[in-house]
OpenMM code with the backbone's topology and positions (N, CA, C; nanometers):
from openmm import Vec3, app, unit

residues = "MET THR ALA THR THR SER LEU LYS LEU PRO ASP ALA LEU LYS MET THR ILE ALA LYS VAL ALA ALA PHE GLU GLY LYS THR ALA HIS ALA LEU MET VAL ASP THR LEU GLN ALA ALA MET ASP ASP ALA LEU LEU ARG GLN GLN PHE TYR ALA SER GLY GLU ALA SER TYR GLN ASP THR LEU ARG SER ASN ALA VAL PHE SER SER ALA ASP VAL LYS ALA TYR VAL MET ALA ARG ILE ALA GLY SER SER PRO GLY ARG PRO GLN THR GLN ALA LEU ASP ALA THR LYS PRO MET ALA THR VAL HIS ASP".split()
positions = [
    Vec3(4.5654, 5.0081, -13.0536),
    Vec3(4.4997, 4.9945, -12.9542),
    Vec3(4.4957, 4.7833, -12.9972),
    Vec3(4.4234, 4.7776, -12.8989),
    Vec3(4.4303, 4.6314, -12.9264),
    Vec3(4.3389, 4.5727, -12.9435),
    Vec3(4.2685, 4.4408, -12.9889),
    Vec3(4.2113, 4.3411, -13.0210),
    Vec3(4.2232, 4.1867, -12.9517),
    Vec3(4.1272, 4.1483, -12.8999),
    Vec3(4.0883, 3.9920, -12.7895),
    Vec3(4.1270, 3.9285, -12.9787),
    Vec3(4.1834, 3.8367, -12.9546),
    Vec3(4.1026, 3.7376, -13.0056),
    Vec3(4.1762, 3.5968, -12.9973),
    Vec3(4.1066, 3.4863, -13.0450),
    Vec3(4.1340, 3.3944, -12.9731),
    Vec3(4.2040, 3.2388, -13.0681),
    Vec3(4.2632, 3.1355, -12.9545),
    Vec3(4.3279, 3.0995, -13.0823),
    Vec3(4.2969, 2.9794, -13.0124),
    Vec3(4.2717, 2.8452, -13.0851),
    Vec3(4.2812, 2.7024, -13.0558),
    Vec3(4.4114, 2.6480, -13.1238),
    Vec3(4.4102, 2.5832, -13.0025),
    Vec3(4.5970, 2.5521, -12.9727),
    Vec3(4.5592, 2.4409, -12.9572),
    Vec3(4.6294, 2.2886, -12.9974),
    Vec3(4.6662, 2.2048, -12.9943),
    Vec3(4.7483, 2.1657, -12.8621),
    Vec3(4.7131, 2.1058, -12.7956),
    Vec3(4.8110, 2.0885, -12.6357),
    Vec3(4.9481, 2.0619, -12.5946),
    Vec3(4.9783, 2.0144, -12.7712),
    Vec3(5.1224, 1.9867, -12.7070),
    Vec3(5.1822, 2.1370, -12.7917),
    Vec3(5.1622, 2.2094, -12.9078),
    Vec3(5.1746, 2.3631, -12.9268),
    Vec3(5.1657, 2.3864, -12.7649),
    Vec3(5.1208, 2.3744, -12.7070),
    Vec3(5.0510, 2.5376, -12.6117),
    Vec3(5.1593, 2.4667, -12.4645),
    Vec3(5.1646, 2.3557, -12.4654),
    Vec3(5.3237, 2.2673, -12.3671),
    Vec3(5.4588, 2.3360, -12.4426),
    Vec3(5.4344, 2.3495, -12.5006),
    Vec3(5.5522, 2.4307, -12.5877),
    Vec3(5.6087, 2.5661, -12.6213),
    Vec3(5.5165, 2.6084, -12.6744),
    Vec3(5.4718, 2.7573, -12.5687),
    Vec3(5.4977, 2.7744, -12.4016),
    Vec3(5.4662, 2.7108, -12.3519),
    Vec3(5.4797, 2.7272, -12.2470),
    Vec3(5.6431, 2.6803, -12.1608),
    Vec3(5.6894, 2.6316, -12.2069),
    Vec3(5.8081, 2.5909, -12.1922),
    Vec3(5.8775, 2.6612, -12.2557),
    Vec3(5.8272, 2.7305, -12.3581),
    Vec3(5.9849, 2.8577, -12.4303),
    Vec3(5.9187, 2.9545, -12.3341),
    Vec3(5.8662, 3.0069, -12.3227),
    Vec3(5.7872, 3.1286, -12.3110),
    Vec3(5.8812, 3.1101, -12.1368),
    Vec3(5.8944, 3.0533, -12.1043),
    Vec3(5.9566, 2.9776, -11.9534),
    Vec3(6.0815, 2.9945, -11.9278),
    Vec3(6.1216, 2.9492, -12.0228),
    Vec3(6.2938, 2.9734, -12.0575),
    Vec3(6.3006, 3.1306, -12.0567),
    Vec3(6.2780, 3.1475, -12.1457),
    Vec3(6.2426, 3.3158, -12.2005),
    Vec3(6.1977, 3.4067, -12.0847),
    Vec3(6.1927, 3.3875, -12.0156),
    Vec3(6.1102, 3.4694, -11.8784),
    Vec3(6.0159, 3.5378, -11.9082),
    Vec3(5.9541, 3.5124, -11.9974),
    Vec3(5.8324, 3.6002, -12.0571),
    Vec3(5.6661, 3.5085, -12.0658),
    Vec3(5.5789, 3.5758, -12.0568),
    Vec3(5.3764, 3.5011, -12.0496),
    Vec3(5.3995, 3.4454, -12.1369),
    Vec3(5.3138, 3.3551, -12.1944),
    Vec3(5.2851, 3.2765, -12.3194),
    Vec3(5.2749, 3.3667, -12.3728),
    Vec3(5.2240, 3.4489, -12.3260),
    Vec3(5.0406, 3.5307, -12.4301),
    Vec3(5.2182, 3.6448, -12.4958),
    Vec3(5.2811, 3.6891, -12.4449),
    Vec3(5.3876, 3.8140, -12.4617),
    Vec3(5.4765, 3.7189, -12.5750),
    Vec3(5.4573, 3.5866, -12.5131),
    Vec3(5.6380, 3.5039, -12.6781),
    Vec3(5.4689, 3.4853, -12.8005),
    Vec3(5.3663, 3.4963, -12.7563),
    Vec3(5.2780, 3.4597, -12.8673),
    Vec3(5.2883, 3.5630, -12.9448),
    Vec3(5.2497, 3.7008, -12.8998),
    Vec3(5.2379, 3.7916, -12.9388),
    Vec3(5.3681, 3.8318, -13.0498),
    Vec3(5.4686, 3.8201, -12.9113),
    Vec3(5.6429, 3.8910, -13.0165),
    Vec3(5.6548, 3.7689, -13.1466),
    Vec3(5.6380, 3.6235, -13.1475),
    Vec3(5.6607, 3.5585, -13.2543),
    Vec3(5.5370, 3.5878, -13.3698),
    Vec3(5.4370, 3.6124, -13.3310),
    Vec3(5.3631, 3.6377, -13.4807),
    Vec3(5.3801, 3.7957, -13.4991),
    Vec3(5.4248, 3.8589, -13.4138),
    Vec3(5.5247, 4.0316, -13.4518),
    Vec3(5.5721, 3.9758, -13.5881),
    Vec3(5.7392, 3.9303, -13.5112),
    Vec3(5.8148, 3.8199, -13.6151),
    Vec3(5.8013, 3.8100, -13.6885),
    Vec3(5.7282, 3.6611, -13.7163),
    Vec3(5.6580, 3.6171, -13.8212),
    Vec3(5.5598, 3.7458, -13.9565),
    Vec3(5.5057, 3.8283, -13.9342),
    Vec3(5.4624, 3.9262, -14.0011),
    Vec3(5.5262, 4.0278, -14.0172),
    Vec3(5.6647, 4.0827, -13.9805),
    Vec3(5.7553, 4.1474, -14.0021),
    Vec3(5.8451, 4.0772, -14.1072),
    Vec3(5.8768, 3.9657, -14.0928),
    Vec3(5.9073, 3.8813, -14.1959),
    Vec3(5.8898, 3.8500, -14.2733),
    Vec3(5.7379, 3.8730, -14.3200),
    Vec3(5.6163, 3.8205, -14.4281),
    Vec3(5.6092, 3.9059, -14.5228),
    Vec3(5.5880, 4.0641, -14.4230),
    Vec3(5.5696, 4.1730, -14.5137),
    Vec3(5.7237, 4.2196, -14.5857),
    Vec3(5.8398, 4.1499, -14.5204),
    Vec3(6.0055, 4.1654, -14.6023),
    Vec3(6.0039, 4.1453, -14.7140),
    Vec3(5.9529, 3.9449, -14.6961),
    Vec3(5.9507, 3.9138, -14.7713),
    Vec3(5.8675, 3.9386, -14.9666),
    Vec3(5.7496, 4.0894, -14.8636),
    Vec3(5.6327, 4.0878, -14.9880),
    Vec3(5.7599, 4.1802, -15.0739),
    Vec3(5.7696, 4.3076, -15.0102),
    Vec3(5.8996, 4.3555, -15.0644),
    Vec3(5.9875, 4.3698, -15.0904),
    Vec3(6.0578, 4.2395, -15.0785),
    Vec3(6.1849, 4.1872, -15.1512),
    Vec3(6.0716, 4.0974, -15.3007),
    Vec3(5.9630, 4.0660, -15.2768),
    Vec3(5.9760, 4.0403, -15.4278),
    Vec3(5.8929, 4.1215, -15.4986),
    Vec3(5.8425, 4.2325, -15.4647),
    Vec3(5.7492, 4.3618, -15.4629),
    Vec3(5.9192, 4.4790, -15.5848),
    Vec3(6.0011, 4.3875, -15.5027),
    Vec3(6.1362, 4.4926, -15.5799),
    Vec3(6.1964, 4.4171, -15.7068),
    Vec3(6.1805, 4.2751, -15.6707),
    Vec3(6.2018, 4.1850, -15.7990),
    Vec3(6.1771, 4.1950, -15.9243),
    Vec3(6.0429, 4.2380, -15.8605),
    Vec3(5.9487, 4.2297, -15.9902),
    Vec3(5.9446, 4.3569, -16.0653),
    Vec3(5.9456, 4.4554, -15.9502),
    Vec3(5.9474, 4.6340, -16.0098),
    Vec3(6.1236, 4.6246, -16.1567),
    Vec3(6.2437, 4.5454, -16.1088),
    Vec3(6.3470, 4.6151, -16.1428),
    Vec3(6.3261, 4.5106, -16.3218),
    Vec3(6.2577, 4.3815, -16.2877),
    Vec3(6.2592, 4.3194, -16.3975),
    Vec3(6.1783, 4.3278, -16.5246),
    Vec3(6.0563, 4.4654, -16.4765),
    Vec3(5.9483, 4.5146, -16.5396),
    Vec3(6.0904, 4.5589, -16.5981),
    Vec3(6.1587, 4.6954, -16.5150),
    Vec3(6.2267, 4.7907, -16.5305),
    Vec3(6.3110, 4.7460, -16.6555),
    Vec3(6.3363, 4.6724, -16.6800),
    Vec3(6.4741, 4.5630, -16.7682),
    Vec3(6.3560, 4.5464, -16.9119),
    Vec3(6.2367, 4.4894, -16.8805),
    Vec3(6.2158, 4.4628, -17.0188),
    Vec3(6.1186, 4.6121, -17.0439),
    Vec3(6.1295, 4.7384, -16.9413),
    Vec3(6.0710, 4.8659, -17.0581),
    Vec3(6.2516, 4.9122, -17.1134),
    Vec3(6.3591, 4.8939, -17.0443),
    Vec3(6.4877, 4.9963, -17.0704),
    Vec3(6.5199, 4.8404, -17.1751),
    Vec3(6.5125, 4.7666, -17.1679),
    Vec3(6.5802, 4.6450, -17.3144),
    Vec3(6.6934, 4.6264, -17.2583),
    Vec3(6.7811, 4.6726, -17.1363),
    Vec3(6.8791, 4.7077, -17.1383),
    Vec3(6.9741, 4.5850, -16.9975),
    Vec3(7.0539, 4.4701, -17.0315),
    Vec3(7.0673, 4.4535, -16.9535),
    Vec3(7.3077, 4.4377, -16.9905),
    Vec3(7.3223, 4.3461, -16.8339),
    Vec3(7.4897, 4.3929, -16.8552),
    Vec3(7.4921, 4.2245, -16.8673),
    Vec3(7.6354, 4.1635, -17.0232),
    Vec3(7.7075, 4.0663, -17.0021),
    Vec3(7.7174, 4.0321, -16.8282),
    Vec3(7.6998, 3.8829, -16.7858),
    Vec3(7.7443, 3.8327, -16.6410),
    Vec3(7.8733, 3.8312, -16.6449),
    Vec3(7.9487, 3.8187, -16.8144),
    Vec3(8.1105, 3.8352, -16.7788),
    Vec3(8.1890, 3.9525, -16.7802),
    Vec3(8.1385, 4.0278, -16.8628),
    Vec3(8.1491, 4.1531, -16.8519),
    Vec3(8.1587, 4.2340, -16.6723),
    Vec3(8.0628, 4.1542, -16.5733),
    Vec3(7.9935, 4.1860, -16.4679),
    Vec3(8.1343, 4.1436, -16.3983),
    Vec3(8.1418, 4.0735, -16.3930),
    Vec3(8.2323, 4.0026, -16.3142),
    Vec3(8.3544, 3.9999, -16.3214),
    Vec3(8.4550, 4.0067, -16.4620),
    Vec3(8.5387, 4.1108, -16.5682),
    Vec3(8.5472, 4.2159, -16.4259),
    Vec3(8.4702, 4.3187, -16.4248),
    Vec3(8.4522, 4.4923, -16.3749),
    Vec3(8.4651, 4.4405, -16.2956),
    Vec3(8.4071, 4.3942, -16.1242),
    Vec3(8.4102, 4.3417, -16.0359),
    Vec3(8.5548, 4.2614, -15.9983),
    Vec3(8.6106, 4.1930, -16.0750),
    Vec3(8.7714, 4.1620, -16.0394),
    Vec3(8.8419, 4.2070, -16.0559),
    Vec3(8.8301, 4.2737, -16.1813),
    Vec3(8.9027, 4.4157, -16.1954),
    Vec3(8.9300, 4.4956, -16.0717),
    Vec3(8.7997, 4.5829, -16.0043),
    Vec3(8.8457, 4.6372, -15.9113),
    Vec3(8.8676, 4.5747, -15.7639),
    Vec3(8.8323, 4.4760, -15.7330),
    Vec3(8.9054, 4.3915, -15.6828),
    Vec3(9.0431, 4.3986, -15.6213),
    Vec3(9.1141, 4.3779, -15.7378),
    Vec3(9.2745, 4.3350, -15.7769),
    Vec3(9.3469, 4.5100, -15.8009),
    Vec3(9.2151, 4.6133, -15.7571),
    Vec3(9.2415, 4.7078, -15.7867),
    Vec3(9.2588, 4.8258, -15.8680),
    Vec3(9.2607, 4.7536, -15.9973),
    Vec3(9.2286, 4.8453, -16.1346),
    Vec3(9.0933, 4.9391, -16.1069),
    Vec3(9.1042, 5.0399, -16.2404),
    Vec3(8.9646, 5.1854, -16.1966),
    Vec3(8.9007, 5.0821, -16.3483),
    Vec3(8.8905, 4.9946, -16.3774),
    Vec3(8.8092, 4.9615, -16.5447),
    Vec3(8.7359, 5.0205, -16.5296),
    Vec3(8.6943, 5.0938, -16.6824),
    Vec3(8.5554, 5.1133, -16.7107),
    Vec3(8.4082, 5.0529, -16.6744),
    Vec3(8.3107, 5.1104, -16.7001),
    Vec3(8.1781, 5.0321, -16.6100),
    Vec3(8.1730, 4.9253, -16.7670),
    Vec3(8.0960, 4.8147, -16.7588),
    Vec3(8.0108, 4.7325, -16.8121),
    Vec3(7.9322, 4.8223, -16.9207),
    Vec3(7.9359, 4.7376, -17.0070),
    Vec3(7.8565, 4.8212, -17.1286),
    Vec3(7.6886, 4.7103, -17.1097),
    Vec3(7.6316, 4.8429, -17.1281),
    Vec3(7.4663, 4.6779, -17.1423),
    Vec3(7.4654, 4.6760, -17.3082),
    Vec3(7.3550, 4.5998, -17.3228),
    Vec3(7.3525, 4.5493, -17.4435),
    Vec3(7.1850, 4.4998, -17.4116),
    Vec3(7.0794, 4.4676, -17.5883),
    Vec3(6.9699, 4.4270, -17.5675),
    Vec3(6.9658, 4.2950, -17.5490),
    Vec3(6.8480, 4.3046, -17.4282),
    Vec3(6.8434, 4.1713, -17.4266),
    Vec3(6.7296, 4.1266, -17.4741),
    Vec3(6.7694, 3.9703, -17.5038),
    Vec3(6.6893, 3.9130, -17.6580),
    Vec3(6.6573, 3.7562, -17.5759),
    Vec3(6.5414, 3.8245, -17.5333),
    Vec3(6.4554, 3.7173, -17.4481),
    Vec3(6.3606, 3.6260, -17.5347),
    Vec3(6.4651, 3.6382, -17.6244),
    Vec3(6.4468, 3.4450, -17.6527),
    Vec3(6.5350, 3.3262, -17.6169),
    Vec3(6.6914, 3.4129, -17.6085),
    Vec3(6.7732, 3.3086, -17.5432),
    Vec3(6.7563, 3.3023, -17.3726),
    Vec3(6.8311, 3.1851, -17.3180),
    Vec3(6.8222, 3.1406, -17.2012),
    Vec3(6.9134, 3.2477, -17.0766),
    Vec3(6.9206, 3.2946, -16.9443),
    Vec3(6.9892, 3.3534, -16.9486),
    Vec3(7.1234, 3.3273, -16.9319),
    Vec3(7.2526, 3.3451, -16.9922),
    Vec3(7.3691, 3.2163, -16.9405),
    Vec3(7.4043, 3.2947, -16.8142),
    Vec3(7.4909, 3.1954, -16.7445),
    Vec3(7.5509, 3.2040, -16.6477),
    Vec3(7.7448, 3.1689, -16.6766),
    Vec3(7.8781, 3.2668, -16.4986),
    Vec3(7.8848, 3.2394, -16.5579),
    Vec3(7.9813, 3.1145, -16.4526),
    Vec3(8.1072, 3.0515, -16.5456),
    Vec3(8.1537, 2.9237, -16.3855),
    Vec3(8.2984, 2.9094, -16.4691),
    Vec3(8.3145, 2.9068, -16.2504),
    Vec3(8.4378, 2.9228, -16.2534),
    Vec3(8.4691, 2.7996, -16.1590),
] * unit.nanometer
topology = app.Topology()
chain = topology.addChain("A")
for resn in residues:
    res = topology.addResidue(resn, chain)
    for name in ("N", "CA", "C"):
        topology.addAtom(name, app.Element.getBySymbol(name[0]), res)
């Protein structure tokens, strides 16, 4: 089902839409619909990304288990080198300490 929506666009934007639509072989209407759909798809993906990150964060707080970045890096580097290292061990999250970063 479709619904009619009215937009008041600045003249400069209308001209830009007309130029881009002509270049792409579309009507201005088709270009605007495609552009709005792409923007909404991006917005939904961003919302899912944030929700997934928040869920992971909450899971970390519930489990109180994290991996040392140095242990993870050593594990990945060993795998890249062809070794079969043991998985890094989890450790308790210490919320009083800032997260450390590994620099090389």
